[in-house]
N, C-alpha and C positions, 0 to 999 in steps of 0.2 A: 504494500500500500504506500502511496506517495503521501508525504506530509503536506498538509494544507497551511502550515505556518509560514511558508515562504511567500514573500511579497515580490512580485515581478513588476518592474517599472517598464513602461513602454519605451521603445527606442527613441532617442532624441531626434527630432526632425522627421518623424513618421508622416509621410504624405505631404510634406512641405516642399514647395518648389522655390528655388532661388532664381527669380526672374532677372536680376541684375547680371547674372552670369551668362544668360542666354543671348547670343548675338543673332539678330534677325536682319534680313535684307529688306531694303525699302528706303524711302526718303527719311532723312533725319531732319526734324523741324524742332525749333526751340519754342518754349512757351510764349515768347513774345510774338513769334510768327503766328501762332494759333490765335492770340488775342487780336492781332491786326486783321487776319482773315475773317474772324468773326464780326469785327466792326464793319469791314467792307461788305460782307454778306448781308448784314442788317441794313446798311445804307442802301444796298441794291434792292432789297425787298421793299423797303419804304418807298424808294423812288418808283418802283413798278406799281405799287399799290395806289399811290396818289397820282400817277401820271394818266391813269385810265378813268378817273372819276370825274 
């Protein structure tokens, strides 16, 4: 019979993925570029909305 007194700890990092180590292909954009593109898109949407009314 096995003893049930033993406590087993889970492995450290079980199921965790370290995303900063994964290198992906594709365009690299900075947070500032995302903000600028968002502002440009919002301005374009507003211009289109009010140009046809």
